[in-house]
LOFIDO-513391 format. One record per residue: x, y, z of N, C-alpha, C in turn. Coordinates in steps of 0.1 Angstrom, whole numbers. Atoms other than C-alpha are relative to their C-alpha. Layout:
<pts>
neast,nnorth,nup,caeast,canorth,caup,ceast,cnorth,cup
X,Y,Z,X,Y,Z,X,Y,Z
...
</pts>
This chain:
<pts>
neast,nnorth,nup,caeast,canorth,caup,ceast,cnorth,cup
6,10,-9,-637,-1318,-228,7,-13,1
-7,12,0,-616,-1347,-238,11,0,10
-11,-1,-9,-587,-1334,-217,-5,-3,14
6,2,-14,-609,-1333,-185,-4,-14,2
3,14,-2,-621,-1368,-191,12,-8,2
-13,7,-2,-585,-1380,-194,6,3,13
-5,-3,-13,-575,-1361,-163,-7,-7,11
8,7,-10,-603,-1376,-143,5,-15,1
-5,14,0,-590,-1411,-154,14,0,7
-14,0,-6,-554,-1401,-144,-2,2,15
2,-2,-15,-567,-1389,-110,-3,-13,6
3,13,-5,-582,-1423,-105,12,-9,2
-13,8,0,-548,-1439,-113,9,4,11
-9,-5,-10,-529,-1416,-90,-5,-4,14
5,2,-14,-552,-1422,-60,-7,-14,1
6,13,-1,-559,-1459,-64,-1,-5,15
1,4,-14,-551,-1464,-27,-12,6,7
12,-6,-6,-580,-1441,-19,-12,-9,-2
11,9,4,-604,-1464,-37,1,-13,8
-2,13,-7,-589,-1495,-20,-4,2,14
4,-3,-14,-593,-1479,14,-15,1,2
15,-2,-1,-629,-1469,7,-7,-13,-1
6,13,1,-637,-1504,-4,0,-8,13
-1,7,-13,-624,-1518,29,-10,6,10
9,-6,-10,-645,-1493,48,-14,-5,-3
14,5,3,-677,-1503,30,-2,-14,3
1,14,-4,-670,-1540,35,-2,-1,15
1,1,-15,-665,-1534,72,-14,5,5
12,-6,-4,-696,-1512,75,-12,-10,-3
10,10,4,-717,-1540,57,0,-11,11
-1,11,-10,-704,-1566,82,-6,5,13
5,-6,-13,-712,-1543,112,-15,0,0
14,-2,1,-747,-1538,99,-8,-13,3
7,13,-2,-756,-1575,99,5,-8,11
-6,8,-12,-738,-1585,131,-5,6,13
3,-4,-14,-749,-1584,167,12,-1,9
-12,2,-8,-714,-1591,178,7,13,4
-7,-13,-3,-699,-1556,175,-10,11,0
7,-12,0,-712,-1522,183,5,7,-13
-4,-8,12,-712,-1498,153,11,9,4
-11,-9,-2,-680,-1478,150,-5,14,-3
3,-14,3,-686,-1441,153,10,7,-9
-9,-6,9,-671,-1426,122,-2,15,-2
2,-15,1,-681,-1390,129,10,7,9
-10,-7,-8,-653,-1367,140,-7,12,7
6,-11,-8,-664,-1343,168,10,12,2
-10,-11,-2,-632,-1322,167,-2,10,-11
2,-10,10,-635,-1289,150,13,3,-7
-13,-3,6,-598,-1289,141,3,-8,-12
-3,9,12,-600,-1316,114,-13,-5,-5
12,5,6,-624,-1329,89,0,-15,-1
-1,15,1,-612,-1365,92,-7,-7,11
7,8,-10,-634,-1390,111,10,-9,8
-9,9,-7,-602,-1408,122,11,9,7
-10,-9,-6,-585,-1378,138,2,-1,15
-1,1,-14,-591,-1388,173,-3,-15,4
3,13,-5,-590,-1421,192,-9,0,12
8,-1,-12,-611,-1408,220,-13,-7,-1
12,7,0,-640,-1430,228,-1,-12,-9
0,11,10,-629,-1457,204,4,-14,7
-6,12,-6,-611,-1482,227,-11,-7,8
10,9,-6,-633,-1511,239,6,-11,7
-5,10,-9,-612,-1530,263,11,-9,-5
-11,9,5,-586,-1546,241,13,9,-1
-12,-9,-1,-553,-1528,251,10,-3,-11
-10,4,10,-532,-1547,226,-4,7,-14
4,-7,12,-553,-1534,197,-1,15,1
2,-14,-1,-561,-1500,210,13,8,1
-13,-8,-1,-524,-1491,217,5,3,-14
-4,-3,14,-518,-1494,179,-9,10,-6
9,-10,5,-548,-1473,172,5,14,4
-6,-13,-5,-533,-1446,194,13,3,-7
-13,-3,7,-499,-1450,177,-3,5,-14
3,-5,13,-514,-1446,143,-5,14,0
5,-14,-1,-533,-1415,153,10,10,4
-11,-9,-3,-500,-1400,165,5,6,-13
-5,-6,13,-492,-1394,128,-7,13,-3
8,-12,3,-519,-1367,127,6,12,7
-6,-11,-7,-498,-1347,151,12,7,-7
-12,-5,8,-470,-1342,125,-5,13,-7
3,-13,6,-469,-1306,113,2,-1,-15
-2,2,15,-454,-1316,79,9,-12,-2
-10,10,4,-436,-1344,61,0,-2,-15
-2,3,14,-423,-1354,27,3,-15,-1
-1,15,1,-425,-1390,15,1,-4,-15
-1,6,14,-414,-1409,-17,-4,-14,2
7,13,-1,-436,-1440,-21,0,-8,-12
3,9,11,-439,-1470,-43,-14,-7,3
13,7,-1,-475,-1483,-48,-2,-11,-10
4,11,9,-484,-1517,-62,-14,-4,3
14,4,-2,-521,-1524,-68,-5,-4,-14
5,5,12,-539,-1544,-94,10,-3,-11
-11,3,9,-506,-1556,-109,6,12,-7
-6,-13,6,-496,-1520,-116,9,6,11
-9,-6,-10,-466,-1503,-99,2,15,-4
-1,-14,2,-464,-1465,-95,9,6,10
-8,-7,-9,-440,-1441,-79,-7,13,3
7,-12,-5,-457,-1413,-58,9,8,9
-6,-9,-10,-444,-1383,-39,-11,7,7
10,-7,-8,-463,-1368,-10,7,11,7
-3,-11,-9,-460,-1334,6,-12,2,9
11,-2,-9,-481,-1330,37,3,11,10
-2,-11,-10,-485,-1298,58,-14,4,5
13,-3,-6,-514,-1292,82,-11,-8,-7
11,7,6,-546,-1301,64,1,1,-16
-2,0,14,-531,-1300,29,9,-11,-4
-8,12,5,-518,-1330,9,2,2,-14
-3,-1,14,-500,-1328,-24,6,-13,-4
-5,13,5,-494,-1359,-45,5,2,-14
-6,-1,14,-471,-1361,-76,3,-14,-5
-3,13,6,-467,-1390,-99,6,3,-14
-7,-1,13,-442,-1391,-128,-3,-12,-9
2,11,10,-452,-1411,-159,10,1,-10
-10,1,11,-434,-1418,-191,1,13,-8
0,-12,8,-444,-1385,-207,-2,13,8
3,-12,-7,-455,-1361,-180,-1,-3,15
2,1,-14,-459,-1354,-143,-14,5,4
14,-4,-4,-494,-1353,-128,0,3,15
0,-5,-13,-502,-1335,-96,-14,1,6
12,-2,-8,-530,-1334,-70,3,7,12
-1,-6,-13,-535,-1311,-41,-14,-2,6
12,2,-8,-561,-1320,-15,0,10,11
1,-10,-11,-572,-1290,6,-12,-5,9
10,6,-8,-591,-1307,34,-9,10,8
9,-10,-6,-603,-1275,50,-10,6,-9
10,-5,10,-619,-1262,18,-8,-11,-6
6,12,6,-629,-1298,9,0,1,-16
-2,-1,14,-615,-1292,-26,13,-8,-4
-12,6,5,-590,-1311,-48,3,7,-13
-5,-7,12,-569,-1295,-76,9,-10,-7
-7,9,8,-555,-1316,-104,5,6,-12
-5,-6,12,-532,-1306,-132,11,-9,-6
-10,7,9,-510,-1320,-160,4,10,-11
-5,-10,9,-488,-1298,-181,-7,13,1
6,-14,-1,-509,-1266,-188,-15,0,2
14,1,-2,-544,-1278,-179,-3,-6,14
3,5,-13,-561,-1284,-146,-15,2,3
14,0,-4,-594,-1289,-128,-1,1,15
3,-1,-14,-609,-1281,-94,-13,-8,3
12,7,-3,-634,-1305,-78,-2,0,15
3,2,-15,-652,-1308,-44,3,-14,5
-3,12,-6,-643,-1335,-20,-11,-4,9
9,5,-9,-667,-1357,-2,7,-4,14
-6,4,-13,-662,-1367,35,8,-13,-1
-6,13,3,-653,-1402,23,14,2,-6
-13,-3,7,-626,-1388,0,10,6,9
-9,-6,-10,-612,-1367,28,7,-10,9
-5,11,-8,-609,-1397,50,10,-9,-7
-9,9,8,-593,-1418,22,13,7,-3
-13,-7,3,-568,-1390,14,9,0,11
-9,1,-12,-555,-1390,49,5,-14,2
-4,14,-1,-554,-1428,50,11,-3,-10
-11,3,10,-533,-1428,18,13,7,4
-12,-7,-3,-509,-1401,30,7,-4,13
-6,4,-13,-504,-1411,66,2,-15,2
-1,14,-3,-510,-1448,66,1,-9,-12
-2,8,12,-503,-1460,31,-12,-8,-4
12,7,4,-539,-1470,25,-6,-9,11
6,9,-10,-543,-1490,57,-12,6,7
13,-4,-6,-578,-1487,71,2,-1,15
-4,1,-14,-569,-1478,107,-12,-3,10
12,4,-8,-605,-1484,120,0,-15,3
-2,14,-4,-594,-1521,120,4,0,15
-5,0,-13,-578,-1511,153,-9,7,10
8,-8,-9,-607,-1492,168,-7,-8,10
7,9,-9,-624,-1522,184,5,-14,-2
-4,14,2,-615,-1558,191,-9,-7,-9
8,8,9,-626,-1583,166,2,2,-15
-2,-3,15,-617,-1566,133,13,-6,-5
-12,7,4,-581,-1579,132,5,-9,11
-7,9,-10,-562,-1608,149,15,1,-3
-15,-2,1,-525,-1601,155,6,-14,1
-7,13,0,-505,-1632,145,15,2,4
-14,-3,-3,-470,-1617,147,2,14,4
-3,-14,-5,-457,-1587,166,14,1,5
-14,-1,-5,-421,-1576,169,5,14,-4
-6,-13,3,-399,-1545,168,11,-2,-10
-11,1,10,-376,-1540,137,0,13,-7
-2,-12,8,-362,-1512,116,-5,-2,-14
4,-1,14,-376,-1502,83,6,12,-6
-7,-12,6,-353,-1480,61,6,9,11
-6,-8,-10,-336,-1469,93,-9,6,11
10,-5,-10,-368,-1461,112,-4,-11,9
5,11,-9,-376,-1481,144,-15,-1,-2
14,2,3,-409,-1497,137,-5,-12,8
7,12,-4,-434,-1522,150,-5,-7,-12
5,8,11,-440,-1550,126,-12,-9,4
12,8,-3,-475,-1566,126,-3,-9,-12
7,9,10,-488,-1596,107,-13,-4,6
13,1,-5,-525,-1599,110,-10,-7,-10
11,4,9,-557,-1614,97,-11,10,3
11,-9,-3,-586,-1591,92,-13,-8,1
13,7,-3,-623,-1600,97,-4,-8,-12
3,8,12,-624,-1614,61,11,-11,-2
-11,10,0,-593,-1636,69,11,3,-11
-11,-5,8,-571,-1616,45,12,2,9
-12,-2,-8,-535,-1613,56,5,14,-2
-5,-14,1,-521,-1578,64,14,0,7
-14,-2,-6,-484,-1570,70,3,15,0
-1,-14,-2,-476,-1536,84,13,3,8
-10,-6,-8,-446,-1516,96,-5,14,4
5,-13,-5,-456,-1487,118,12,7,7
-10,-8,-6,-431,-1460,128,-3,2,15
2,-2,-14,-427,-1460,166,0,14,4
-1,-14,-4,-418,-1423,167,-11,8,-6
9,-9,7,-442,-1409,141,-14,-5,-2
13,6,2,-471,-1433,138,-4,-2,-14
3,2,14,-470,-1433,100,3,-15,-3
-3,13,5,-472,-1466,82,11,1,-11
-11,-1,9,-439,-1472,65,-2,-10,-11
3,10,10,-450,-1503,46,-13,-7,3
13,7,-2,-484,-1521,41,-2,-9,-11
3,10,10,-491,-1553,23,-14,-7,3
13,6,-2,-526,-1569,18,-1,-12,-10
1,12,8,-530,-1605,6,-14,-6,1
13,7,1,-561,-1623,-5,0,-13,8
0,12,-9,-572,-1651,19,0,-13,-8
2,13,8,-580,-1677,-9,12,-3,-9
-11,3,10,-552,-1672,-34,13,4,5
-13,-6,-5,-525,-1655,-13,6,10,-9
-5,-10,10,-523,-1630,-41,1,13,7
-2,-14,-5,-509,-1596,-32,-9,10,-7
10,-10,6,-537,-1571,-37,6,14,0
-5,-13,-2,-518,-1541,-25,13,0,8
-12,-2,-8,-484,-1530,-14,4,15,-1
-5,-14,-1,-474,-1495,-3,12,1,9
-12,-1,-8,-440,-1487,9,7,14,-2
-7,-13,0,-420,-1455,18,15,-3,-2
-14,2,3,-386,-1454,2,8,12,6
-7,-11,-6,-377,-1420,17,-11,8,8
9,-7,-8,-393,-1400,45,7,10,8
-6,-11,-7,-385,-1366,60,-12,7,8
9,-7,-8,-403,-1347,88,4,14,2
-2,-15,-3,-407,-1309,91,7,7,-11
-8,-6,10,-392,-1301,57,-9,7,-11
10,-5,11,-424,-1290,37,-4,14,4
4,-15,-2,-430,-1252,33,-14,2,-6
13,-4,5,-463,-1235,26,-1,2,-15
1,-3,14,-454,-1225,-9,0,-12,-9
1,12,7,-453,-1261,-19,-14,-2,-5
14,2,3,-491,-1259,-21,-6,12,-9
5,-11,9,-493,-1228,-43,-3,-6,-14
4,5,13,-511,-1235,-76,8,7,-11
-7,-6,11,-492,-1229,-108,-8,12,-6
7,-12,5,-500,-1194,-121,-3,0,-15
2,1,15,-498,-1204,-158,-10,-10,-4
10,10,4,-526,-1229,-156,-14,5,4
13,-5,-2,-562,-1220,-160,-9,-12,5
8,11,-6,-581,-1243,-136,-15,2,-2
14,0,3,-616,-1252,-146,-8,-7,11
9,7,-10,-643,-1260,-120,-8,-11,-6
9,11,4,-659,-1294,-124,-12,0,8
13,-1,-8,-696,-1292,-115,-2,-13,8
4,11,-9,-709,-1314,-87,-14,-4,-4
13,5,4,-738,-1336,-97,-7,-7,12
</pts>
């Protein structure tokens, strides 16, 4: 049992961006609840082709073309059949190197530590996640919130794209076109509804977030930075998501 407890802790470390995104979502939901200024954002996906509530921009735009055009651009990332990405994640004064393999509704994440490599596979259709290290692994059910956060982490480097779903959630301060690691991008510097500063590079061709920085409004402290050091489209095969045959995966009960 000690191994599974340790593996759960490792999973939390590997997917810290998921937690960060979820926290942003809850803060925004709380603000919406107590405000008469904005309509509630519909976070329920009506498309049968995806389990993510951010898989379609239809019905989200509310008259702010400048904001909504970036929401459409970000959703373009979901049209990619597959991609491979090598990322650096900085959060809570900790830096990690992550690798993402994405194909269809499956996401694989690998993180190499000082002693071993830890892997996660998120099967969004089955709503299951598989985690393993060395010769031990676990299987766990995924909540809808975790599915949304997994997509946010893989496609948008943890950026909560519902910021762009309606006017009022972000204020764009700087907007320009510039390359990031050879990819033509739109660079945005923004303030969110809490006055935190966000800096983002969005690929003009693919809609993925190439870099994302989030700074605290009071201290200007960098809370989060996610950046892609290498990115390839269309190079991920189905066998990348095959589970290791020499590992006995244990089902973790849902409480």
